[in-house]
N, C-alpha and C positions, 0 to 999 in steps of 0.2 A: 504493500500500500504506500509506504513512504517513498519507495523507488519510483512508483508511477507518478506520484505528486511531484517529486523532484524532476522527473523527465518533463512533465507538463510545464513546470516553472522555467526550466532551461529552454524549452521551445519558445517561451514568451519573451524572455529577456536575457537569454544566454549570451548573445553577442555583446551585450553591455557589461556583463559581469566578468568577462574574460580579462578586462583591464584591471580588475581588482584582485586577481588570483595571487599575485606576488605580495600584495598588502596583507592578505590573510593566509599566507603560506603556513603559519604556525598551526592552523587548523587541520592540515593534512595528516600529520601523525596522530592527532587527537581523534580524527574520524576512524582511522584504522584501529586504534586501541579501544575505541568505543564500540567497535564492530558495526559501524554504520557503513554499509556497503554501497555507497554512492561516491562519485568523484567530487573533488573540491569545487570545480565550476558548477556542478549541479547543486551542491549544498548551498553555495553562495547565491545561486539563482533562487533557490527556495527561501533563503533568508531574506533577500531583498524584496522578492515578490510578496511574501507573506507580510512583511513590514508595510509595504505600500498598500496592500489590501486592507490591513488592519487600520491604517490611517483613514482610508476612504470610507470604510464601513463605519468606524466609530464617529467620523465627522458627520456622516449621514444620520446615524442613529441618535447621536447626542446633539449635534448642531441644530437640527430642525426643531426638536422640542424646546431646547433652550432659547432659540430665537423667538419662537412663538410665545414663550413665557416671559422672557426678559428683554426682548427686543435686540437692538444692536449689540448690547453687552453679552447677550447669549451667544452671539457668533464668536466673539473673542474667547469666551469660556469654553465653548465647544471645540474651537481650534486648539487651545492649549491642552485640553484633555485628550484630544486626538493625537497630538504630538507626543504626549506622555505615554499613551497606550502603544503607539507605534515604536517609540524608543524602548519600551519594555519588551516588545516583540523582538526587536533587534538584539537586545541584551540576552534574551532567552535563547535564541538560536546560536548566539556566540558562545554561551556558557554550557549549553546542553551537551555537547560532546565530552567536555571535561567532567561534568556531573555523571554522565553515563559511564565514563571510563573508571571513575572512582567506585561506582557501584559494581562494575564487573571485577575490579581488582579485589574488592571485599569478598565477593562470591567465590572467586578463585582461591583466595586465601583460606576460606572456610572449608572447601572440599579438597584442596591440594594434598593434605596429609593422607587422606584415604585413597586418593587417586594414585599417589606415589607408592603406597603400600601395594596396591593392585598391580602397578607397573613392575615392582620388584618381584612379585609372584610370577608374572608372565615372563620376566627376564630369566628367572630361575628355571623355567621349563625349556629354555633355549629358543624362545620366540624371537624371530627376526625383528629388528627395531622398527622397520616400516610396518610390519604386521602388528606390532605392539600398539602403535598409534592408531591403526585401523580398528583394532579391537576396542581400544579405549574410546574412540569416537562413537562406536556403536552402543556404548554403555551410557545411557542417558542420566543415570543417577549422579554423575559427577558434574552436571550442569555446564558451566562455562569452560571448565577444563576439557570436557568432551568436545566442545565446539572448537577450542584451540587445537586439539588433537586431530579433529576432522580437517582443519585447514592444512596441518602438516601432512596428513595422508594425501590430501588433494594435490599439494605441491609436488609430492613424490610421484604419485601414480598418474596424474593428469598432465602436469607441467614438465615432467621429466627431470626434476631437480634431484641431485644426490642428497643423501640424508643430512650431511653436514650443512649444505646450503639451505635446506628446508628448515633445519633447526635454528640457524642463524637468523633467517628471515622471521621465524616465529618469535624468537627472543626480542627482535626489534619492535614487533607490533603488539606484544602482549602488554596489558596494563599493569600486570602484577610483577613486582620485583622478585618475589619468591619463585614464581614460575620461570621468570627470565633466568635466574640463577640456576634453577634446575636444568633448564635446556642447555645452558652453556656447560654445565657439569656433565650432562649426557654426551654432548658433542666432544668434550675433552676426553671422556672415557673411551669413546669410539675411536678417536684419532690417535690416542696414545696407547691403545691396546689394553687398557685397564679393564677390570671386572665391572661390567654394568650393573650386575645384580648387587654387588657389594656397595657400589656407590648409591644405588637407589635405596637399599636397606638403611644405610647410614643417614641418607637425606630424609627418608621417611621418619626415622627416629627423631631427628632434629625438629622436623615440622610438627610431629605429634606432641613433642614436649612443649613447643610453643602453643599449640592448640590447647593443651591441658592447662597451661598457665592462664590463657585467656578465659577458659571455662571457670577456673578458680576465681579469677578476678571478677567475672560476671556474677558468680554466686555471692561474693561480698557486696557488689553493687546492688544485686537483687534484694538483699536483706534491707538495705537502706531505702530502696524503692517501696518495699512492703511497709516499712515504718511510715514513710511519707503517705502512702495510700491510706493506712489506718488513721493517721492524724487528720488528713484532709477530708477523706470521704466519710469515714464512720464517725469519728469524734466531731469533725466539723459539721456534719449534718445534725447531730444531736444538739450541739451548741447553737447552731443557726435556728433550729426549731424552738429551742427554749428561749433564745433571745428575741425572736420575732413575737412570741407570745407576751414576753415582758414588755417589749417596746410598744405593743398595741395598746397597753393600758395607759401609756403616756402620750399617745397621739390620737388623732381623729380617725385613724384607719379602722374601718369596721372589721368585725371578726370574720366575715365572709371573704373579705379581701386578703386578710392574713392567711386564711386557709388556702386561697387560690395561689398566693405567692409560695407557700410551703409546697403545694402540690406541683407547681411549676419547677421548683428547685429539685424536688425528689424525682419526678418523672422525666425531666429534661436535663437539668443540671448534672445530676449524679451520673447518668449514662454517658454524657459527653466527657466528663472528667475521667470516668472509668475507661472510656475508649482511648483517651489521650495517654493514660498510663499503660494500656495494652500496647499501643503503638511504640511508646518509649521503650518498653521491655523488649519488643520484637527487634527494635533497632539496636539495642545493646547486645542481644544474644548472639553468640557465635553460631555459625551454620551447624546443622545437625541436631540442634536442640530447640529450634523454633517450633 
């Protein structure tokens, strides 16, 4: 879907965006590491075209009602708001690859210890390195690591690269420092004649120790979050209910309104706060225990 939209945008303004490719050259490696499989000119076309359309659309949607309500001043307000919205669209497209790259790096870090253990097992059976990555790519449980392995397998089988060249290319485009180090280590083991199984076993042990430290750190942080949740949600709701009843006796707010406020806080406020805590815990949790 994204590729089709990028192609459409390129067809519309592609000839104009080619002049800005060098200016935004730093986005090229970001796109590769974010696994956005469109070219830099296409992405720039999508960024500029979407920014232009957001300006026109917001000017039409906001400018006309504001002009009818406020007169000439509404035109200025609508224009300013449209510029801010279009600027936000431009910033979003500029930062999106780096945000996606960080998300992929985090996912790779979470699954890499288990994927490396699986690779060491395959290496111990004498599996060829190209076949090893092909098997790893067909195992969907390793997520982004499997996707990276699929690209390595594609470079070897479809593009005719040798294993060393494919590993070097994969190391350059991966967003994860840990996976990049792993690939360079595999490449060194192959070129120097070292034991691939021994290297993978040692690397898996190191990655697993790091994963265990992150799990232990998460457990400590989770206890703090639980205490915060108890304080804010459970104790806070009791205090709020009690205080609202006490305050009603000193104000002109009727009892029915107090009950309405309490019900709104309980049936809307508490679920929202609980949802925020759930999202926070999911963001903190290492992969495998989400």
